C-alpha positions, -999 to 999 in steps of 0.1 A, spaced: 0 0 0 27 25 10 46 21 -23 13 28 -42 7 59 -22 42 72 -30 38 63 -67 5 81 -69 20 112 -53 49 111 -77 24 113 -105 6 141 -87 38 161 -83 47 158 -120 15 165 -140 16 168 -178 -10 181 -202 -26 160 -230 -2 147 -257 27 161 -236 28 132 -211 64 122 -219 77 118 -184 45 102 -173 47 77 -201 83 69 -193 75 63 -157 45 40 -165 66 21 -190 94 16 -166 72 3 -138 56 -22 -162 90 -34 -174 102 -37 -138 74 -62 -133 84 -82 -163 55 -71 -184 59 -67 -222 57 -30 -231 48 -11 -263 52 26 -265 34 47 -291 7 74 -287 2 58 -253 17 30 -234 5 -6 -237 14 -34 -213 8 -71 -223 5 -98 -196 -2 -134 -207 -8 -164 -185 -20 -199 -194 -31 -208 -230 -64 -191 -233 -70 -170 -264 -93 -144 -248 -80 -109 -240 -94 -80 -221 -83 -44 -220 -80 -22 -189 -77 15 -195 -62 43 -173 -59 79 -184 -27 99 -179 -32 136 -186 -36 165 -162 -54 198 -165 -44 235 -170 -54 245 -135 -33 262 -108 -34 240 -77 -46 254 -44 -43 223 -23 -27 224 12 -12 189 12 26 182 11 28 168 -25 14 197 -47 21 200 -84 56 213 -92 44 227 -125 26 260 -120 -8 261 -138 -9 223 -143 -24 198 -119 -40 164 -116 -75 177 -108 -94 147 -122 -77 118 -105 -58 104 -134 -28 101 -111 -48 76 -91 -63 58 -121 -28 50 -133 -16 39 -99 -46 16 -93 -39 -1 -127 -2 -5 -120 -11 -19 -86 -33 -45 -102 -6 -53 -127 18 -61 -99 -8 -84 -83 -16 -101 -115 20 -108 -122 29 -121 -88 -2 -134 -70 -31 -141 -93 -39 -169 -117 -58 -164 -149 -59 -178 -183 -56 -154 -212 -42 -119 -219 -45 -87 -201 -39 -55 -222 -31 -26 -199 -39 6 -218 -25 39 -206 -41 66 -226 -30 102 -232 -52 133 -236 -85 121 -222 -95 156 -212 -99 168 -248 -115 137 -261 -86 130 -285 -64 104 -269 -85 72 -274 -91 78 -310 -54 86 -315 -45 53 -299 -71 35 -321 -56 53 -352 -22 42 -340 -34 6 -344 -38 -3 -307 -69 -24 -312 -56 -42 -343 -21 -49 -329 -34 -59 -295 -69 -72 -301 -92 -75 -271 -126 -90 -265 -137 -65 -239 -125 -32 -225 -130 -15 -191 -122 18 -174 -126 33 -139 -132 69 -130 -132 81 -94 -163 100 -82 -160 127 -55 -191 129 -33 -197 92 -34 -187 69 -4 -152 56 -6 -150 25 -28 -187 25 -39 -190 12 -75 -217 25 -96 -224 19 -133 -253 10 -156 -259 -8 -189 -264 15 -219 -256 52 -218 -233 61 -189 -218 94 -201 -231 122 -224 -215 133 -256 -198 168 -258 -199 190 -289 -184 224 -291 -201 251 -313 -190 285 -326 -215 310 -342 -200 340 -360 -223 370 -368 -213 396 -393 -234 428 -391 -226 464 -397 -209 483 -368 -211 520 -363 -214 549 -339 -232 541 -306 -254 572 -310 -268 561 -344 -278 525 -342 -302 528 -371 -274 532 -396 -261 497 -392 -270 464 -376 -250 459 -345 -239 423 -340 -243 424 -302 -281 427 -305 -283 398 -329 -260 377 -307 -281 384 -276 -312 372 -295 -293 341 -305 -283 333 -269 -320 334 -259 -333 315 -289 -308 287 -285 -323 278 -251 -355 268 -268 -338 238 -284 -338 219 -251 -370 235 -236 -392 233 -267 -377 211 -294 -365 180 -276 -386 156 -255 -388 163 -217 -362 143 -199 -339 141 -229 -310 152 -206 -295 175 -232 -277 208 -223 -270 237 -246 -247 263 -229 -233 295 -244 -200 300 -226 -184 329 -245 -197 361 -262 -170 381 -279 -175 413 -300 -153 439 -316 -173 468 -300 -158 496 -279 -172 522 -255 -189 542 -282 -186 517 -311 -214 493 -320 -198 460 -329 -200 447 -364 -189 412 -355 -198 389 -327 -187 353 -319 -207 330 -296 -190 298 -284 -205 271 -263 -209 235 -252 -236 209 -260 -242 177 -241 -265 149 -254 -274 114 -244 -281 100 -279 -267 105 -313 -302 114 -326 -305 142 -300 -270 154 -308 -277 156 -345 -311 173 -339 -295 199 -317 -270 208 -345 -298 209 -370 -320 232 -348 -290 254 -340 -283 260 -377 -320 267 -384 -323 292 -355 -291 309 -365 -302 312 -402 -336 325 -392 -323 352 -367 -296 363 -392 -322 366 -420 -346 386 -398 -318 411 -391 -302 411 -426 -268 399 -414 -247 368 -422 -240 341 -397 -221 308 -398 -222 279 -374 -193 255 -366 -203 223 -347 -176 198 -337 -182 167 -315 -153 161 -293 -167 132 -272 -193 107 -284 -218 91 -260 -203 64 -238 -223 32 -240 -218 3 -217 -225 -32 -231 -247 -56 -211 -223 -85 -204 -193 -64 -194 -215 -43 -171 -229 -74 -154 -193 -86 -151 -182 -54 -134 -211 -55 -109 -203 -92 -101 -165 -86 -97 -171 -55 -75 -194 -75 -52 -168 -103 -50 -142 -77 -42 -163 -64 -12 -175 -32 -28 -209 -16 -24 -225 -17 -58 -251 5 -75 -259 -14 -108 -283 11 -123 -271 46 -115 -283 76 -135 -262 86 -165 -236 112 -159 -238 146 -177 -200 147 -182 -183 132 -211 -156 105 -213 -130 97 -241 -133 60 -232 -164 62 -254 -143 55 -285 -129 23 -271 -163 11 -260 -178 19 -294 -152 -3 -310 -152 -32 -284 -179 -42 -259 -170 -25 -226 -180 -10 -193 -171 24 -177 -176 25 -140 -174 51 -112 -156 45 -79 -165 66 -49 -137 90 -39 -152 100 -6 -173 129 8 -150 148 30 -124 175 24 -104 175 -9 -117 140 -17 -153 154 -19 -144 184 -40 -157 184 -75 -136 170 -103 -115 198 -119 -116 219 -87 -82 234 -79 -83 219 -44 -95 184 -54 -74 154 -46 -76 117 -54 -82 95 -23 -53 72 -16 -76 49 3 -89 39 -32 -56 25 -44 -59 -10 -29 -96 -11 -35 -92 -3 -72 -63 -27 -76 -83 -55 -59 -113 -48 -82 -92 -49 -113 -76 -82 -102 -110 -98 -94 -124 -86 -128 -94 -102 -147 -98 -135 -128 -136 -135 -135 -133 -127 -172 -102 -149 -178 -107 -177 -153 -78 -200 -147 -82 -236 -160 -88 -263 -134 -68 -294 -143 
């Protein structure tokens, strides 16, 4: 336990942003090699552990990247990189998986292959697809794939998941309005873009409230409103940026369609031009039935409290690309309710709970033994 705590805190002290996890990757790869595990380095780090003669393989994923946040924690192992910190617990996710690898090498029997997947750049929804594009799933084929994310505010070690949708998609949009700026004292001479933009902000809210079914769970948020106006200058250009969350591809596509219709209509009404950019960063995360049942069973066997039918999460998860390619399950593991362990993910004073390290490692070990059972001679 103590060596896992120190390892996790090493990761915490040395955070790295997405696709810049060079030192993190090197540390992960070295730990795997020290255990005698076959290592492949590319976009991410892959560890291969085979036992027995079974031809089944499962993948276990941990994310590696940190966030561009200035840490305000008061513990004695803060980030040594100003403006970058592990505010989402990826330091703990890596450590739990490395702890499981150690147990699986030395103290656990199974029959088949475990593929340890250490993924970069989860936070921007780019790392999983980059690993897939790099050939991860073709060079190291797996039958199932799994991932853990800690959950602040839930009791320590509580496992919660569900079949079907578990995390929403995330799409980013940008609407550019080109009007006619002018003097603030003579608004009738032009069409100021700020008025058009303000009308768009209000109109976009009708997509969820009036165009989607009640309970759809979608969110449309305008998060930036930028113009080229000044104290006495009416802006000729405005840019609205924002974030869309959806629980189904159909709703996601509908939101984009309605957003374009509304923008075109408001622009036409005011005699201005407007364009819409809509880019999906994270697709919906879908849990397959059999892997989800396996997670609940293994968690119970490992002594965890289990919620098998939790509500879907509104946040998004890059694991979605893996579980879209291979049947899988994404599960949440309670991080605690007190102090830094109960602070929200991405908070500057959040911290992963070290009490989870042996729990997570034991769960991973149990899952491997259940999904790749040792042969009885």
